[in-house]
MIKEDO-643972 format. One record per atom (N, C-alpha, C): x, y negated, z; residue in one letter. Coordinates in pm, whole numbers, padded with zeros to 5 digits, always signed. Each point is the difference from the previous one (the first is absolute). Example, Ala and Ser with C-alpha at 12.3 -4.5 7.8 and 13.67 -1.06 7.14 Angstrom:
2
+01319+00569+00780A-00089-00119+00000A+00090-00120+00000A-00035-00105-00072S+00082-00119+00006S-00077-00109+00073S
# end
This chain:
259
-03113+05073-02260N-00123+00067-00043N-00037+00102+00107N-00094-00031+00083H-00037+00089+00111H-00104+00103-00040H-00035+00007-00128Q-00101+00094-00044Q+00055+00139-00023Q+00131+00015-00005R+00060+00131-00022R+00131+00009+00078R+00042+00122+00035P+00125+00015+00076P+00120-00050-00081P+00097-00054+00070L+00120-00052-00065L+00123+00055+00073L+00089+00063-00075T+00123+00056+00056T+00119-00082-00044T+00089-00030+00093M+00123-00071-00031M+00117+00094+00027M+00085+00019-00100A+00118+00087+00014A+00126-00086+00003A+00081+00022+00102I+00126-00074+00016I+00115+00098-00026I+00082-00031-00099H+00104+00092-00045H+00139-00040+00050H+00008-00102+00082N+00132-00043+00045N-00006-00040+00147N+00114-00041+00053F+00007-00037+00140F-00075-00130+00028F-00056-00009+00118V-00050-00127+00051V+00119-00074+00061V+00018-00124-00039I+00114-00078+00050I-00049-00109+00094I+00083-00044+00093P-00042-00105+00092P-00039-00128-00074P-00089-00076+00062S-00042-00127-00059S+00119-00095-00012S-00004-00083-00100R+00107-00096-00022R-00006-00111+00105R+00116-00051+00034R+00007-00107+00099R-00084-00119-00046R-00086-00047+00088G-00085-00114-00031G-00131+00038-00065G-00018+00129-00038F-00122+00042-00068F-00078+00103+00081F+00042+00024+00125T-00062+00106+00078T-00150-00019+00013T-00043-00121+00030G-00141-00025+00023G-00084+00024-00124G+00039-00060-00112I-00080+00013-00121I+00004+00144-00053I+00115+00065+00013E+00008+00139-00047E-00083+00093+00088E-00009-00031+00129Y-00086+00078+00088Y-00145-00010-00045Y-00044-00122-00031L-00138-00020-00044L-00027+00073-00131L+00096-00007-00093I-00018+00069-00128I-00006+00150+00021I+00093+00054+00083D+00000+00144+00027D-00135+00045+00055D-00050-00072+00100R-00127+00040+00062R-00115-00013-00098R+00003-00103-00084W-00106-00021-00100W+00000+00116-00100W+00117+00035-00047V+00011+00111-00096V-00048+00130+00064V+00051+00031+00120L-00033+00127+00063L-00147+00010+00038L-00060-00114+00030K-00142+00000+00031K-00083+00031-00125K+00057-00024-00116S-00072+00018-00125S+00008+00143-00054S+00089+00083+00056V+00016+00135-00053V-00061+00102+00094V-00043+00109-00060T-00061+00108+00078T+00106+00095+00053T+00099+00030-00083H+00107+00092+00038H+00134-00058-00040H+00099+00025+00084L+00137-00040-00029L+00086+00125-00011L+00072+00013-00111V+00082+00118-00026V+00144-00044-00022V+00094+00078+00049T+00140-00022-00034T+00064+00134-00033T+00118-00002-00060V+00053+00120-00066V+00092+00085+00088V+00033-00047+00120S+00087+00078+00087S-00014-00047+00144S+00038+00088+00092E+00003-00039+00141E+00101-00112+00021E+00108+00003-00077T+00102-00104+00010T-00061-00136-00030T-00083-00008-00103C-00069-00127-00030C-00097-00037+00112C-00077+00098+00045R-00102-00028+00101R+00062-00058+00126R+00118+00050+00037R+00064-00049+00123R+00042-00146-00011R+00015-00053-00120T+00042-00140-00014T-00117-00096+00018T-00122+00048+00012F-00115-00089+00018F+00012-00082+00128F+00076+00050+00098I+00014-00072+00127I+00082-00127-00015I+00066-00017-00115F+00086-00117-00017F-00079-00129-00023F-00129+00010-00024R-00084-00120-00019R-00118+00006+00096R-00029-00111+00061K-00109-00005+00097K-00132+00039-00064K-00019-00043-00125G-00127+00026-00067G-00023+00144-00039G+00106+00080-00006T-00014+00139-00041T+00036+00099+00110T+00044-00052+00115A+00053+00086+00105A-00101+00103+00051A-00127-00036+00000S-00103+00092+00054S-00071+00079-00108S+00050-00002-00124C-00066+00069-00110C+00008+00152+00018C-00109+00065-00036N-00003+00146+00001N+00007+00049-00144N+00121+00005-00054A+00017+00035-00141A+00012+00150-00018A-00056+00048-00109L+00017+00138-00041L+00130+00015-00079L+00063+00116+00013V+00121+00028-00078V-00035+00103-00106V+00007-00041-00126I-00025+00090-00113I+00113-00020-00101I+00087+00099-00016P+00112-00016-00094P-00048-00020-00143P+00083-00063-00080N-00031-00016-00142N-00006+00135-00070N-00093+00013-00091G-00002+00116-00087G+00087-00027-00122G+00067+00104-00047I+00093-00015-00112I-00038+00098-00110I-00016-00051-00119R-00035+00086-00112R+00119+00086-00039R-00024+00127-00011K+00107+00093-00034K+00031-00007-00148K+00127+00015-00032S+00043-00001-00139S-00062+00117-00075S-00040-00025-00126N-00056+00106-00084N+00108+00090-00057N+00125-00047+00000S+00108+00080-00057S+00036+00113+00096S+00042+00115-00051P+00033+00113+00087P+00120-00031+00088P-00004+00035+00130P+00111-00030+00090P+00123+00084-00029P+00116-00057+00024S+00124+00077-00010S+00004+00099+00116S+00037+00124-00028Q+00001+00101+00104Q+00140+00029+00054Q+00103-00042-00072T+00136+00028+00043T+00087-00122-00020T+00114+00000+00063I+00096-00107-00022I+00044+00005-00145I+00006-00115-00064S+00039-00004-00140S+00141+00057-00017S+00018+00074-00109A+00123+00076-00018A+00125-00087+00003A-00009-00119-00062N+00119-00085-00009N-00020-00134+00070N-00106-00010+00079G-00037-00131+00052G+00063-00038+00132G-00044+00065+00108N+00041-00042+00134N-00024-00149+00018N-00120-00043-00036T-00033-00142-00006T-00078-00045+00122T+00049-00104+00065I-00067-00064+00112I-00062-00130-00052I-00125-00024+00036L-00072-00118-00048L-00041-00087+00117L+00019-00131-00016M-00051-00098+00096M-00086-00100-00075M-00127-00009+00037L-00092-00097-00059L-00034-00105+00105L+00051-00121-00018A-00024-00107+00098A+00048-00132-00058A-00062-00107+00043S+00049-00131-00040S+00139-00021+00059S+00081-00078-00067Y+00138-00025+00045Y-00001-00108+00108Y-00030+00045+00121E-00001-00087+00118E+00082+00070+00108E+00061-00079+00088D+00086+00058+00104D-00075+00100+00085D-00128-00028+00030R-00076+00087+00090R-00024+00138-00059R+00018+00015-00130K-00024+00130-00064K+00119+00095+00015K+00118-00051+00035G+00110+00087+00038G+00087+00054-00111G+00016-00075-00109H+00085+00048-00108H+00145+00024+00045H+00056-00095+00073E+00140+00014+00041E+00018+00118+00095E-00096+00022+00088F+00004+00119+00086F+00001+00127-00085F-00086+00005-00101L-00004+00118-00086L+00130+00019-00077L+00060-00110-00043F+00128+00011-00071F+00106+00069+00088F+00004-00037+00128K+00096+00062+00092K-00029+00149+00016K-00129+00034+00007C-00037+00141+00009C+00038+00073-00128C-00023-00065-00113F+00027+00064-00129F+00150+00021-00022F+00081-00088+00054A+00145+00019-00008A+00040+00132+00068A-00066+00035+00109R+00024+00127+00066R-00048+00116-00086R-00114-00021-00066V-00056+00106-00086V+00098+00037-00111V+00060-00100-00063L+00088+00026-00114L+00123+00083+00038L+00040-00005+00125K+00114+00080+00043K-00033+00148-00003K-00128+00035+00021S-00043+00139+00000S-00068+00041-00131S-00064-00097-00065V-00071+00028-00125V+00044-00105-00102V+00117+00017-00062P+00054-00102-00090P-00089-00031-00120P-00085+00095-00038E-00087-00022-00116E-00130-00071+00035E-00020-00034+00127A-00123-00069+00042A-00009-00138-00064A-00122-00043-00021R-00026-00131-00057R-00110-00070+00079R+00012-00132+00012L-00099-00080+00070L-00059-00101-00096L-00132-00003-00009I-00071-00099-00081I-00084-00086+00093I+00015-00131-00011C-00082-00095+00075C-00080-00083-00100C-00125-00026+00032A-00083-00082-00088A-00097-00081+00084A-00024-00125-00042G-00094-00084+00072G+00010-00146-00040G-00091-00078+00053D+00005-00145-00021D+00128-00057+00060D+00048-00108-00058D+00121-00064+00052D-00025-00150+00018D-00091-00038+00091P-00037-00141+00013P+00113-00090+00049P+00099+00057+00066L+00108-00079+00058L+00132+00017-00075L-00006+00064-00118N+00119+00023-00083N+00109+00072+00078N-00039+00112+00061K+00091+00078+00083K+00081+00103-00079K-00040+00031-00122I+00067+00108-00073I+00150-00026-00017I+00044-00121-00040P+00145-00023-00012P+00074+00024+00130P-00057-00042+00111Q+00063+00022+00131Q+00012+00148+00031Q-00104+00078-00033L+00003+00143+00027L+00096+00071-00095L+00012-00048-00122Q+00100+00058-00091Q+00141-00020+00055Q+00025-00117+00057H+00129-00026+00061H+00024+00093+00119H-00104+00022+00081K+00012+00089+00115K+00031+00142-00046K-00065+00043-00109A+00025+00135-00052A+00145+00015-00045A+00055-00105-00062R+00140+00005-00042R+00092+00008+00120R-00032-00074+00106E+00081+00006+00122E+00004+00141+00058E-00111+00072-00010L-00008+00135+00055L+00047+00105-00101L+00037-00047-00119N+00047+00090-00106N-00106+00102-00040N-00125-00045-00006I-00110+00089-00039I-00077-00057-00119I+00050-00108-00059D-00076-00070-00103D-00024+00086-00124D+00089+00094-00030N-00020+00085-00118N-00113+00100+00018N-00044+00019+00124A-00105+00099+00027A-00134-00065+00033A-00007-00134-00013I-00121-00073+00038I-00054-00077-00119I-00132+00003-00017T-00068-00082-00100T-00099-00090+00072T+00013-00131-00020L-00090-00097+00063L-00090-00058-00109L-00128+00034+00006L-00096-00042-00100L-00091-00109+00056L-00046-00091-00086P-00104-00093+00044P-00133+00075+00014P-00106-00074+00021Y-00132+00063+00014Y-00030+00088-00121Y-00051+00120+00027Q-00034+00095-00106Q-00149+00032+00008Q-00065-00003-00113S-00142+00035-00002S-00022+00151-00001S+00105+00076-00029N-00012+00146-00012N+00047+00070+00127N-00046-00047+00116T+00047+00060+00124T-00040+00148+00010T-00112+00037-00061R-00038+00142+00003R+00103+00084-00074R+00051-00053-00111D+00103+00074-00073D+00126+00014+00085D+00039-00108+00067L+00119+00006+00086L-00019+00100+00113L-00118+00000+00061L-00028+00094+00107L-00001+00143-00051L-00051+00018-00119Q-00006+00134-00058Q+00140+00055-00026Q+00091-00086-00039Q+00132+00044-00044Q+00103+00010+00114Q-00028-00063+00113C+00099+00001+00108C-00011+00128+00082C+00096+00021+00088D+00000+00116+00089D-00035-00037+00143D+00043-00116+00044I-00024-00046+00137I-00036-00148-00006I-00090-00042+00087V-00031-00143+00014V+00059-00050+00131V+00080-00104-00007A+00060-00062+00118A-00080-00124+00038A-00034-00011+00127I-00073-00117+00051I+00076-00052+00122I+00105-00082-00023P+00089-00042+00108P-00042-00130+00069P-00130-00027+00006S-00050-00128+00052S+00056-00031+00139S+00030-00127+00020Q+00054-00046+00127Q-00104-00071+00086Q-00111-00040-00057S-00106-00065+00076S-00127-00011-00086S-00112-00027+00065M-00124-00044-00064M-00053+00095-00108M-00044+00117+00042E-00072+00089-00091E-00139+00023+00058E-00099-00062-00061S-00136+00006+00053S-00073+00128-00039S+00038+00060-00112F-00058+00127-00043F+00102+00084-00075F+00075-00060-00088C+00102+00062-00085C-00064+00079-00112C-00045-00075-00100L-00063+00060-00118L+00094+00096-00071L+00129-00035-00006V+00097+00086-00068V+00005+00138+00065V-00011+00005+00132A-00001+00130+00068A-00119+00083-00045A-00117-00063-00007G-00118+00071-00046G+00012+00048-00143G+00052-00086-00086E+00018+00038-00140E+00100+00115-00013E+00105-00003+00081S+00099+00108-00003S-00063+00132+00041S-00080-00002+00106L-00068+00121+00044L-00093+00053-00107L-00065-00090-00072S-00094+00043-00104S+00070+00075-00112S+00129-00026-00018H+00080+00070-00101H+00075+00120+00060H-00020+00026+00128G+00071+00109+00064G+00148-00024+00014G+00041-00127+00011K+00142-00032+00010K+00043-00014+00146K+00104+00070+00040P+00053-00018+00135P+00043-00145+00024P-00023-00045+00121I+00033-00137+00040I+00108+00004+00107I+00099-00087-00015V+00092-00030+00110V-00019-00148+00030V-00044-00030+00121G-00034-00138+00031G+00036-00038+00142G-00038-00121+00035T+00019-00049+00137T-00132+00008+00075T+00008-00003+00131N-00122+00010+00082N-00054-00138+00033N-00007-00084-00101I-00042-00140+00017I-00149-00016-00029I-00066-00081+00082G-00139-00036-00028G-00089+00122-00015G-00078+00002-00107A-00098+00106-00021A+00054+00117-00082A+00129-00001-00032I+00055+00113-00076I-00025+00133+00073I+00021+00009+00132P-00028+00127+00069P-00147+00039-00002P-00090-00094-00022E-00142+00033-00012E-00032+00055-00138E+00053-00064-00103T-00028+00042-00137T+00074+00128-00035T+00127+00008+00039A+00084+00115-00035A+00078+00045+00123A-00067+00062+00098P+00070+00037+00124P+00112+00100-00026P+00105-00012+00078S+00114+00090-00013S-00046+00144+00021S+00046+00088-00089G-00042+00139+00006G-00119+00033-00087G-00060-00101-00060H-00115+00019-00088H+00033-00052-00139H+00113+00046-00052G+00044-00044-00132G+00105-00109+00005G+00042-00035+00121S+00098-00108+00012S+00094+00025+00117S+00113-00069-00004F+00096-00005+00109F+00019-00147+00034F-00032-00038+00123L+00007-00140+00041L+00107-00022+00105L+00066-00116-00009F+00113-00031+00088F-00009-00146+00046F+00073-00030+00105A+00011-00139+00044A+00062-00083-00112A-00035-00128-00007P+00045-00083-00113P+00149-00031-00002P+00075+00049+00099D+00145-00017-00001D+00074+00134-00001D-00074+00109-00022D+00058+00135+00007D+00052+00042-00138D+00116-00051-00037I+00057+00031-00131I+00034+00148-00011I+00054+00057+00106E+00041+00141-00004E-00120+00091-00020E-00106-00022+00078G-00118+00085-00011G-00069-00014-00133G-00016-00122-00044F-00067-00027-00127F+00079+00064-00115F+00131-00023-00002G+00084+00055-00106G+00002+00152+00003G+00005+00059+00118S+00004+00146+00012S-00128+00063-00052S-00114-00066+00024A-00127+00053-00051A-00004-00004-00153A+00051-00107-00059L+00007-00007-00146L+00087+00113-00055L+00115+00020+00062I+00091+00106-00045I-00066+00137+00011I-00065+00026+00113A-00063+00130+00021A-00106+00028-00105A-00082-00099-00032L-00106+00020-00099L+00058+00020-00140L+00111-00065-00029L+00061+00016-00132L+00070+00136-00016L+00054+00052+00108L+00079+00123-00008L-00079+00127+00030L-00109-00013+00075D-00075+00118+00045D-00134+00004-00074D-00007+00082-00103K-00122+00007-00082K-00120+00048+00081K+00021+00097+00089D-00112+00050+00081D-00054-00109+00092D+00090-00080+00059L-00045-00112+00083L-00077-00100-00083L+00049-00028-00120W-00071-00095-00087W-00139+00051-00032W-00012+00129-00034L-00130+00056-00038L-00098-00001+00117L+00048+00037+00118S-00090+00002+00116S-00044-00141+00038S+00093-00097-00010T-00034-00140+00032T-00096-00056-00104T+00019+00036-00126S-00091-00044-00106S-00141+00053+00025S-00011+00127+00040S-00132+00057+00028S-00067-00071+00116S+00078-00033+00104L-00056-00073+00114L-00043-00140-00039L+00074-00063-00092A-00038-00133-00048A-00137+00005-00069A-00020+00099-00083S-00128+00014-00070S-00113+00026+00099S+00025+00081+00102L-00103+00027+00101L-00035-00126+00079L+00101-00081+00033Q-00025-00124+00073Q-00086-00095-00084Q+00028-00006-00129F-00081-00084-00088F-00145+00048-00001F-00021+00129-00019E-00137+00052-00007E-00073-00018+00132E+00072+00006+00110R-00063-00013+00131R-00045-00141+00031R+00076-00098-00047L-00020-00137+00050L-00031-00104-00106L+00051+00015-00121L+00010-00116-00088L-00075+00010-00133L-00079+00102-00020T-00075+00007-00126T-00112-00104+00002T-00041-00050-00117P-00114-00093-00005P-00125+00061+00062P-00018+00132-00017E-00117+00066+00056E+00001-00005+00152E+00118+00020+00061E+00010-00005+00145E-00026-00143+00051E+00053-00098-00070T-00025-00139+00039T-00149-00033-00010T-00063+00042-00110A-00143-00025-00018A-00081+00069+00110A+00039+00122+00036R-00071+00072+00105R+00005-00077+00132R+00116-00056+00032K+00013-00074+00125K-00082-00128-00003K-00002-00068-00114Y-00085-00119-00010Y-00147+00037+00019Y-00043+00109-00063L-00140+00043+00013L-00032+00040+00145L+00094+00070+00062E-00023+00047+00138E-00012-00114+00099E+00082-00102-00016H+00006-00105+00101H-00087-00123-00032H-00029-00023-00126L-00059-00128-00036L-00144+00008-00047L-00051+00120-00023I-00137+00010-00053I-00089+00075+00099I
# end
């Protein structure tokens, strides 16, 4: 419909064309892009992947992060008195880094024996039994709860003290990071993909290389034991959310660039 502007938003990575389909996919890409007025993607990390396809390599895409609706419930201002709860929200896939987090959490329990880890997410590959076995091997199974997909993620975020994002690859935006910031929850994560864009280290989060068990675990311990550090990191998380990720800020950027 050429009678009105058309915006296309891409929320994930552009992947190379499939073997044997390069020609037809090039034509489809060019046909689609010729039909849109503006192309938007959610992170610089996504935008950089456009070079992987001939049909999108020369695209001039705008980067506008997703806006996230803030919870209406009042944010927790202090570490829960009896909680010391670390939360991981992610599908049970190897790339999400559950086993890496388990190794970090084993270090945490040596310094904070009352700490607890809750994981929740889709389990399309039936990974939960395997992860339960891994937890038993590390002797941390009594401190870990592995839940299937939960519809009450806001409740989980509200009740936890720290959000762990141990991703090992492929984070195009990291919605969980944005949701964590919206609740003022400190993040300990990896510097994978767009995580440093959504929740840069020092702005409500501590980010580490995806194999840095010592650094990741030490940051969890510090946040659990140092209330002042937790409070200052929580305040920075809220500021990062207000600066970048509110629906109003996203709408402003769309209006500024597209109208």
